[in-house]
C-alpha positions as CSV (number, residue, x, y, z in Angstrom):
1,M,-11.7,3.9,13.3
2,P,-10.7,6.6,15.8
3,Q,-10.2,9.5,13.2
4,S,-13.7,9.0,11.6
5,I,-16.3,11.1,12.3
6,R,-19.3,9.9,10.6
7,Y,-19.9,6.7,9.0
8,I,-22.9,6.3,6.3
9,Q,-24.1,3.0,4.6
10,C,-26.0,3.6,1.2
11,H,-28.3,0.6,-0.2
12,P,-29.7,0.5,-3.3
13,R,-33.8,0.5,-3.1
14,S,-35.6,-2.8,-3.1
15,I,-36.6,-2.2,-6.7
16,A,-33.1,-2.7,-8.2
17,Y,-33.6,-6.5,-7.1
18,A,-37.0,-6.8,-9.0
19,D,-37.4,-9.4,-11.5
20,G,-34.2,-11.1,-10.8
21,K,-32.3,-8.2,-11.4
22,R,-29.0,-7.4,-9.5
23,P,-27.3,-4.1,-9.1
24,R,-23.8,-3.8,-9.8
25,Y,-23.0,-2.8,-6.1
26,D,-25.0,-3.8,-3.0
27,G,-24.2,-0.3,-1.5
28,V,-21.9,2.4,-0.8
29,A,-20.0,3.4,2.3
30,E,-19.1,6.9,3.4
31,T,-16.2,7.2,5.7
32,W,-16.0,11.1,7.0
33,F,-12.8,12.6,8.1
34,A,-12.0,16.0,9.4
35,S,-9.0,16.2,6.9
36,V,-7.2,14.2,4.7
37,E,-4.5,13.8,6.9
38,A,-6.8,12.4,9.7
39,M,-7.9,9.9,6.7
40,R,-4.2,9.0,5.9
41,E,-3.5,8.5,9.9
42,S,-6.7,6.1,10.5
43,G,-4.7,3.7,7.8
44,L,-2.4,3.3,10.5
45,S,-4.5,2.4,13.4
46,P,-5.3,-1.0,14.5
47,Q,-9.0,-0.5,14.0
48,Y,-8.3,-0.2,10.3
49,A,-6.2,-3.3,10.2
50,A,-9.1,-5.3,11.7
51,V,-11.6,-3.8,9.1
52,R,-9.2,-4.7,6.3
53,A,-8.9,-8.2,7.7
54,D,-12.3,-8.9,7.2
55,E,-12.9,-7.4,4.0
56,S,-13.5,-10.8,2.2
57,N,-16.3,-11.5,4.5
58,F,-18.4,-8.4,3.0
59,L,-16.5,-7.5,-0.3
60,A,-16.3,-9.0,-3.9
61,P,-13.0,-10.0,-4.7
62,G,-10.9,-7.8,-6.6
63,P,-10.1,-3.9,-6.5
64,V,-12.2,-1.7,-4.3
65,P,-13.7,1.2,-6.1
66,F,-13.3,4.3,-3.9
67,I,-12.7,8.0,-4.4
68,I,-11.9,10.7,-2.2
69,T,-14.1,13.8,-1.9
70,Q,-14.6,17.0,-0.4
71,E,-18.0,18.5,0.6
72,H,-19.2,21.5,-0.7
73,V,-22.1,23.0,1.0
74,I,-24.4,25.0,-1.6
75,V,-26.5,27.6,0.0
């Protein structure tokens, strides 16, 4: 999406799958934006529509858990 400034995928360590275990989630995606307004604007883009149309190929059925946060740098 043109409005995003950073995209990160965070995956569980392999130990999470040891002995037949399955973590609740296979990972977490972070999409960074310069502002809440930029995030909202991205929702109107054709790129966002393409991602939404492809979700059934990589997300489990049902509601997608998400949170909107703001980074606070602590020095």
